[in-house]
N, C-alpha and C positions, 0 to 999 in steps of 0.2 A: 504494500500500500504506500502511496506517495505521501510525504509530509506528515508522517505519523507524529512527530514531535508537536506539530501545530495542532493536531487533533487532541492529543493529551492536554494541551494548554487550554482547550475549550471546556475542560471539566474542573471547576473550582475545587471540588472536594478532594481531588488527587494532589492538591498542593499541601494538604495538611499532614501532620504527623499523628501516629497512634502509638501510645506507649513509648514515645521517644524515638520511633522509627518512621521513615516515610511510609505512608499508607500504600499497601499492595492489595488492591481489591480484586479478589478472585471468586466472587459470588454473583456474577451477572445472570446466572440461570435463575436465581431467586428474584433479583431485581437489578436493573441496570442503573448506572449513574446518569446524571443529567447534564447536558452541555448548556453553556450560557445562553445559547439561542432559544432553548426551550424555557429556561427560567425567565428570560426577558419577555418572551411571548405571553407567558402567564401573567407576569407583573403588568405588562402593557394592557392586557385585557381588563384587569381589575382597575387600573388607573384611568382608562379611557373609554371602556365600552361595557362596563358591568351593568347588566340588566337581564331580566328574564326573557326567554326567547319565545317566538311564535304567538305571544299573547298581548303585547303592548302596542297600542296604536300611536306610538311616539318614536321620535328619531333614534334615541339611544337603544330602545328595544330592537329596532330594525337593524341597527349596526351589530348588536350582539347576535341576532338571528343570522345575519350574513356571515359573521365569523364562525358560528357554529356549523352552518351548512357548508361553508367552504372547507371546513375540516372533514366533513363527511365525503365531499367530492375528492379530497386529497387521499383519504383512506381507500376509497373505491378504486381510484387510479392505481394505487400502490399494489393492490392485489388483483387488478384487472376485473373489477366487478362493476355492475350498474349501481349508481348511487342509491337507488331505491332498494337495493339488496343489502344495504349496510345499516344495521341498527346499533346504536351506542348503548352501553350498559356499564356495569361496574368492573367487568373483567371476564376472563375466560370461564371461570366458575359460574358466574351469572349467566353467561351466554349459553353454556351447555345445559344449565338448569332450565332455561327458556325452551330449549328444544325438547328436553325430557318431559317437562310439564305441559308445554304447548302443543307438542306433536305426540309424544309417546303416551301420555295419559289418555288421549282420545283415540288412539289407533292400535295400541297393543292390547292383546287379550290372552287368556290362558292358552297355552300351547305354543305361543310365539316365543321367539328367542331374540335376545340382544347379544351380539357377538362382540366382545371386547378383547383386548390383548393384555397380557401380564405386564406390559410396559406402561400401562396407563397411570397417569396421575390420578389421585383421588377425585379430582374434579370431573373426570370422565368415567368414574365408577359409581360413586355414592349417589348422584342424581338418578342413575338407572336402577340402583338398588331400591331407592325410595319409590320410584314409579312402579317397579315390578311388584311391590307389595300391594299396590292398588289394582294392578291390571292382571296379575297372575302370570306375567311373562317370566321367562327363565333367563338367567345370565350365564353365558358360557365364555371361556377364555382361551385365547390362542397362546401357547407357550413360546418361549424363545429358544434358540439353538445354543449349543455349547460355545459358539462364537459370538453370542449376544445379538444375533439377528432374529427377525421374526421367522417362526417355523412356517414356511409357506405351504408345505405339504399338509400340516395340521390345519392351517387356515382353510384350505380348499376342502378338506374332509369335513370340517365343521359347518361349512357354508352350504346350507340346503334351504328348502322351501319354508322351513320354520323360522329362519332368520329374517327379521324385519328391519333391524338396525345394525349397522356395523360401526363401532366406535374405534377410531385409530388415532394414535399420537403420530404426528408427522415427524417429530424428533423427540426421542426419549430424554427427559430431564435428568435421568440417572446414568444411563448407558451412553448417551450421545448418539444412539443408533438413529439413522435416517431411514424411515420406512418407505417402500415403493407405493405411495398412495394411489397413483393412477392405476397401477396394476391391480391393487386390492379393490379399488373402486369399480373397475371394469367387471371384475368377477362378482362383486356384490350386486351391481346393477343387473347383471345377467341372471342372478338368483332372485331378483325382485326386492332387494333390500336398499334402504337409504344409507348414506355414508355421512357420519359426523366426524369431522377432523379437529382434533386438538392441535392447533398450530401455535401455541404459546411460545414454544422454543424455536419453531421454524421461521416464522415471519420476521423476527428481529435479525436473523443471521444469514438468510439466503433469499433469493428471489422466489416469491410464491405467486402462482397464477391459478386462481380458483377455476378458471375455465379449463386450463391444461390438466389440473388435478381431477376435474369433474366431481368436485365435492358438492354434496347436497347442502350441507351446513359446514361452516368453518368458524372457529373461535380463536381469538387471541387477545392479549392484554397490552395496554400501552406502557406500563411501567417496566416491562422487560425489553423495550425497544427505544430507550432514551426518553420516553414520555413520562408523565406524572402517574401516580397511583390513582385508583378510583375511576379509571376509564378503560373500557374494553370494547370489543367489536364482535357482533354476530353477523356473519355473512350467511345468507340463505338464498337458494334459487327463488326467484320472485314468485313463481306459481306455488311453491311450498309455503312461503311466508304468507301469501294471501289466503291459503287454505287453512293454516294452523291458527290456534287460539293463542292469545297473549297469556303469559303466566302471571302477570301483575296487572291490576286494574287501578284506575284513578284518573287524575286530570291529564290532559294533553293527549292521551292515547284514544280518546273517544271522538266519534262523529256526533253522536247525540246520546243523551241520557234521559230515559223515562223513569217513572217510579218503580217499574218492575222489570226493566230491561234496558240494555244499551247497545249501540252499534259502534263499531270500531273505526278509527281513523285509517286512512290509507297507509300501506307500508311505505317506509319502515316505522312511521310514527306510532302505529298501534302497539309497538313493542317498547315504547319509551314513556312509561307512566311517570307522572310527576315532573318536577323540575329536573332536567337532565344534567349531566356533568359538563357544564358549558365551558368553564375555564380549562378543565381537563381535556376536553376535545380540542380546544385551541392549542394546548400544549402538545397533544398528540400530533396535530397537523404540523406543528413546528418540528417535531422529532422526525416525522416522515420527510419533510423538506431537507433536514440535515442529512439523513441517510441517503436520500436521492442524490444529493450533491456529491457524496462520496461514491455512490454506486453500489448496488447490492452485490455485484460480481466482485468488486474490490473488497467489500466486507467479508465475503466468503473466502476470498483468496488469503486475506490476512489471517483469518481464523484457522484456516488449514495450516498455514505456516506456523503460527504460534502454538497450536495444539500438537502438531507433529513434533515440534521442538520439546514440548512438555512431555509427550509420550516417550521420546528418546531419553530425556534426562531422568524421568521417573523409572525407566527401565534399568538404569544404572544402580538403583538402590536395592540391595538384597532384602528378601522377605517382603517385598511390596507387591501386592496383587492389584492389577488394573481390571475393572469390570467395564467392558465395552469393546467394540470392534477395533482391530488393529489397523484396518485400512481406512484412511481418511476420505476415500471416495464416498463412503456411506456412514460417516459419523460427524457429529458436530463438536462444539467446543466445551462440552461438559465431560469432565474426567473424574470418575469415581474410583476410589482405591481404598485398600486397607494396608496397614503396615504391621507385620508380625501380629502379636496379640495386643497391641496398643489400641485402646478404645478410641474410635474416631473423635469423640468429644474431648478426650485428653489431647489428641493431636491438635485439634482446633484451638484449644486453650494455649498450648505451647506456641503455636504459630501466631496467635493473637498477641502474645507478649512481644513478638518481633514486628508487630504492625501488619501482619498478613491475615486477611479475612478470607476464610474458606467456610464451606458448609459441612456440618456433620449431622448424621441422622438417617432416617429412612426417606427423606426428601418427598414426603407426601405420596409415597408409593410403597406402602407396606406389603402388598401382595408380591411385588417384584423383589423386595428385600428377602422375603421368605423363600422365593424361588432361587435366589442366589445363595441361600443358606447363611446369611449374615444378619445380625441385628441392626447394623448400621454401616454406613461407609462415610469416608471423608470425600468431599467433592470440591475440586477446583474448576471453575468455569470462566471462560475467556470471552472478551469482546474487543471492540475496535480500539479501546484505549490501553490495552495490555501490550507489554513489550517483553522481549526475552529476559530482560533484567528481572521482571516479576517472577518468571519461572525459576531463574537462578536463586532468587530469595526464598522461594518455596522449597527448593531442593536443600538449601543450606538449613532451613528450619527443620526439615524432616531428618536430616543428619543429626541435628541437635537433639531431636526427640529420641532417636535411636540411642544416643549416648545417655540421656537422662533415664531411660527405661532399661538400659543395659542390654539392648538387642544385639546379638552377635552378628 
């Protein structure tokens, strides 16, 4: 990537120290840091355009509405969707719940199946568990292979006429595995199933085209792609959005309200009950502009480089186990590992003392952790502001942990 030093300079938080050391932030899979352009866009909105949207017959409200809808247009262009197919919400979890309760609750019945993968984040498991209690549908899971890829043979064997929904993570937040969504979607559609894609890890790190994927629904969060928290996106094919019910009711999402019934607003507004995350949408639009200036191909190229270097350096440490594909052609920048019998929480604490922020735990993917036969892993995850010196700091910290715990 060109001018990487300049990119790092755009992130004020990276200038500070933690515990007397320069901050090394390696937890972007949980949430990314924010460039000044995003922070300034949010501040500017509150200072110059703050008003509620779609409701006020005055100039300031019209300005706020324009900013909000401009953000929707920018999001739609970023994933190659029609702007009417983009609904804002609180995040990936909120978006998948909308599909589960707005489509699944009304269309699933006893005998039907929801086919998920063992790589799924809880956000693409728990909503389907809750809806299955109401509908009588059954959840079944596709395992992963010993090389941490989706077991395609098992997928095709489980995919039959009983499956009505297939839930797929485009990129695992634990293993980094990039799944072949289009291949999986083609098979699902041939079997008569809809495809719900959790793209929380994919959209920030690689070019995502919903038309090329042929996803029926796709969800992602702003805070993982340089944007603010509290804003997410549900993409859905327009005919599906028009046919499904909203999961939340209230103001803004209605066309009319009678005492005993209501009619819904046109899509996507029928899925945006109440005051929406206006400033957050503006911030997300600014984050997309920032990423587009870099170019998603350049983002992906940089992460391949930095993650490859991390895998190489981690491979030098004895008794360290990496969970995820070795080949960078089908993996992202999340690297989960264990070191001997040192608990990941202890690793995280030792690294934190050196200003290095990593994740430790099950990463909201307990079924996957159980399939890996580990209670937890440590995870370092990379983004556009990480450099090789960050990896070197991580390696030095892990060597120190080995010494502290007397690992041979």
